[in-house]
N, C-alpha and C positions, 0 to 999 in steps of 0.2 A: 504493500500500500504506500509506503514511504517513497518508493521508486516512482510510482504512478503520479504522486503529488509533485515530486520534484520534476518529473518529465513535463507535467502540465504547466507548472510555473515557468520553467526555463523555456519551454516551447512558446508559451504566450508572450513572454517578455522579448524573446528574439523576434518573433513574428510581428510584434507591435512597433518595432523600430521603423519609423516612416521615412525611409531613405529618399523617396521622391521629393518629399517636402524639405528635408534637410539639405539635400544636394542643390535644389533649385534656389534655396535661400543663400547658401554659401556661394553660389555662382552669380548672385546678384539679380536673379529673376523674380524675387519676391515670393509670395505664397502661391504655389502651383494650384491650390484649390480655388483661386480667383479667376482662373482661365479655363477655357474649353469645357470639359465635362465636370470640372471641379474635383476630379479624382487625384489620388496621390501616386498612381501607378505610372509605369514607363510610357504608355501610350499618351497620357496627358502631358507628361514631361516633354515628350517629343513636340508638343505644340508650342513650346518655348522657342523652337527653332534650333535647339542644341541637340543634335543627334548623339553626340558622344555622352552627354549627360543622361539621355534616355537609355542608352545602352548600358551605362554604369548602373542606373537605377534597376534595370532589368536583371543585371548580373547579381546585384546585391540582394534583391528580393528573392531570387533563386537561391542564393547562398544562405540566407537566413533560414529558409525552409530546410535546406539540406543540413545545416548545422544543428538545428533543433532536433532533427531525427537522429543524427549521429551521436549527439550527447545523450539523448534519451535512451538510445540503444544500449548504453552501458548498463541499464537495468533490465535488459531483455527485449524481445521482439514486441511483446504487448505494450511495454512502456514506450517503445519507439512509435507505435501507432498512436498512443496518447499524445506524445510530443508532436507528432505530425499534425494531428487535428487541432491541437492548441496553437501551433504556429500559424495555421491558416486563419483560425478565429482571431488571433492577435492581430494579424494583418488587416482583417476585415473590420474588426471592432477594437481598435487601440484605445486604451483608457486615456492616454495622453491627448487624444484628439476628440474627446467626447464620444467615443465609440463609433466614429465615422471615418472609416479607413478605405482601403482599396477593395478590389473585386476578387482577389485571391488566385488569379490564374498563374502568375509567375511563382508565387510562393507555393502553390499547390504542385506545380511542376518540380519545384525544388525538393519538396518532401518525397515526391515520387522517384526522383533521381537516386535517392538512397534506398527507398523501400523496394523499388522494382524498376531498375534502370532501363530494361528493354521496353517496358510500357511507356516510360517517360520519353525515350527517344522516338518511339512511334508517334506519340502525341505531338512532340516537337516538330517532327517532319510534316505532320498534317497541318499544324499551325502555320509553319513557314510557307508551305505550298499555297494555302488559302490567302494568306497575307499578300504574297507575291502576285497571285492571280487576280484577286478581287479588291485587295487593299482595305478590307474590313477587319480590323483587329478583333473586334467583339465577336463577329461571326466565326473567325478562326479559333478563338478561345472556346466558344461553345461547341463547335464541331470536334475540336481536339479533345475536349473534356468527355464528350460522348464516346469517342473512340477509346479513350483511356478506360472508361467503364467496361467496354467490351473486352479489351485485351487484359485488363486486370482480372476479369472473371475467368479468362482462359489460362493466364500465365502465373497467377499468384495464389497464395493461400486465402482461405475464406475471410480471415480477419482483415487482411490488406484490401481485398476486393470490396468488403463492406465499407471500409474507410474511404476508399476511392469514390464509391457511390455517394456517401454522405458529403464529401468535399465537393463533388460535382453538383449535387443538389444546391449547396450553398452558393457555388459559383453562378449557377443558372439564376438563382434568386437575386443575386447581386447585379446581374445583368438585365434585370427586368426592363429598365428604361431603354437600354440598347436594343432589346428584342422588339419593343414597341417602335423604335425608330427604324429598325431594319424592315419591319413589316410595312411601315409608312413610306419607306424609301428616302428617309431624311437622315440616316446615320452618316456620320463623318468618316472619311477615308483617311488612312495614314499616309504620310509622305515617305516615298521610297527613294526619291532622288531630287536633286536641286531643280526648282522650278515647278514642282507639283504641289498643289495645296493640300492641306489636311482636311 
């Protein structure tokens, strides 16, 4: 029980670090929540026009998810699952930001990289393909999440598969506004190269 509590606390604290907000402020772009979608994730950081900053945000959001699982795994596989779920919840609902955080896709991928790296790589490949083809980051995240559920069921143990389902349901719920905009045809696209608008 002590291991589970420690895994949950450490996972939440790591997950709740708002790298997108911290990095944009340090770079002189102000509060990233005041632009675009108001989100603290890499896609919204990209709307500052600083692609390197967005890439760093993505990398750090991935890393904090992976780190949470790696540390929690010291208490065993079940504790690792607890740490993974806590990290995603921390990113989505950070106490420091009034429980209004990101949408969890990058951090979710980060935990999956440690728990089931083949599933994570498949999901990442799907995400990249959709972003490159249609330039909708939200659609890419949603499809990649659905693919992750399928392959987690095929390639992982029951506990990991159930965790992936739970995380994906949270990610879908956090993307409810994006889903409405996708259906209405008003969702913003991401910038892939110079001269193309977000």
